[in-house]
C-alpha positions as CSV (number, residue, x, y, z in Angstrom):
1,M,0.0,0.0,0.0
2,K,1.1,3.6,-0.5
3,I,0.9,6.8,1.4
4,H,1.5,10.4,0.3
5,V,3.6,12.8,2.4
6,K,2.6,16.3,1.4
7,E,5.6,18.1,2.7
8,D,9.0,17.4,4.3
9,A,8.6,15.7,7.7
10,M,10.5,13.9,10.5
11,S,10.1,10.6,12.3
12,G,12.5,10.5,15.2
13,K,15.8,11.4,13.6
14,T,14.8,10.3,10.1
15,T,14.0,13.1,7.6
16,I,11.2,12.2,5.1
17,P,11.1,14.2,1.9
18,K,7.7,14.9,0.4
19,G,6.4,12.3,-2.1
20,E,4.6,9.0,-2.4
21,Y,5.9,5.9,-0.6
22,S,5.2,2.2,-0.5
23,V,4.9,1.0,3.1
24,S,6.3,-2.3,4.5
25,L,6.7,-3.7,8.0
26,Q,9.9,-5.3,9.4
27,T,8.9,-6.8,12.7
28,D,12.3,-8.4,13.4
29,S,14.0,-4.9,13.4
30,Q,10.9,-3.1,14.8
31,Q,10.8,-0.8,11.8
32,I,8.3,0.5,9.2
33,N,10.0,1.0,5.8
34,L,9.0,3.7,3.4
35,I,10.2,2.9,-0.1
36,A,10.4,5.3,-3.1
37,G,12.7,6.1,-5.9
38,G,15.2,3.4,-5.0
39,K,15.6,4.6,-1.4
40,T,14.4,3.0,1.8
41,L,13.6,5.1,4.8
42,K,13.5,3.1,8.1
43,L,11.2,4.5,10.7
44,V,11.3,3.3,14.3
45,A,8.0,1.5,15.1
46,T,6.3,0.6,18.3
47,K,4.1,-2.5,18.7
48,R,0.7,-1.7,20.2
49,R,-1.7,-4.2,21.7
50,A,-4.4,-4.8,19.2
51,T,-7.9,-4.7,20.6
52,S,-9.2,-7.0,17.8
53,Q,-7.9,-9.5,15.3
54,V,-7.7,-8.5,11.7
55,R,-7.9,-10.8,8.7
56,T,-6.0,-8.6,6.2
57,T,-3.1,-6.2,6.4
58,S,-4.2,-2.6,6.5
59,I,-2.2,0.6,6.6
60,N,-3.7,3.9,8.1
61,F,-2.1,7.3,7.8
62,Y,-4.0,9.9,9.6
63,S,-3.7,13.2,11.5
64,G,-3.3,13.1,15.2
65,G,-3.9,16.8,15.5
66,G,-1.8,19.8,14.5
67,K,1.4,18.7,12.7
68,S,1.5,15.1,14.1
69,W,0.5,12.2,11.9
70,S,0.3,8.5,12.8
71,L,1.3,5.7,10.4
72,V,-0.4,2.5,11.7
73,V,0.1,-1.0,10.2
74,N,-2.2,-3.8,11.2
75,T,-1.3,-7.4,10.3
76,P,-3.0,-10.7,11.1
77,K,0.1,-12.4,12.5
78,N,2.2,-9.5,13.8
79,G,-0.4,-7.3,15.4
80,E,-0.5,-3.5,15.3
81,W,2.6,-1.3,14.8
82,I,2.8,2.5,14.9
83,A,5.3,5.2,13.8
84,M,4.8,8.9,14.5
85,I,5.5,11.5,11.7
86,E,5.8,15.2,12.4
87,Y,5.4,17.9,9.8
88,S,7.5,20.9,10.6
89,A,8.8,24.0,9.0
90,S,12.1,23.6,10.8
91,V,13.0,20.4,8.9
92,I,16.6,20.7,7.6
93,K,16.8,20.3,3.9
94,K,19.8,18.5,2.5
């Protein structure tokens, strides 16, 4: 599945340039990977306790209020994982 990041953002210490990204989950390294243009960005993910079992993998990318966004991946076997993304004008452009 894909998400669209509308402007430069940060997740922890990882800078995320604007664009469209494919999302994949790496449970062994506790990361959510964003893949675009031959580059892979690795975001630190936290496992959350799922309140219900899901039958298919789903990815949700939604606003948590203000400049904070949540990237949530639900999988049948690995549960629910979340990474926080912060839009900010102070993102250093390289």
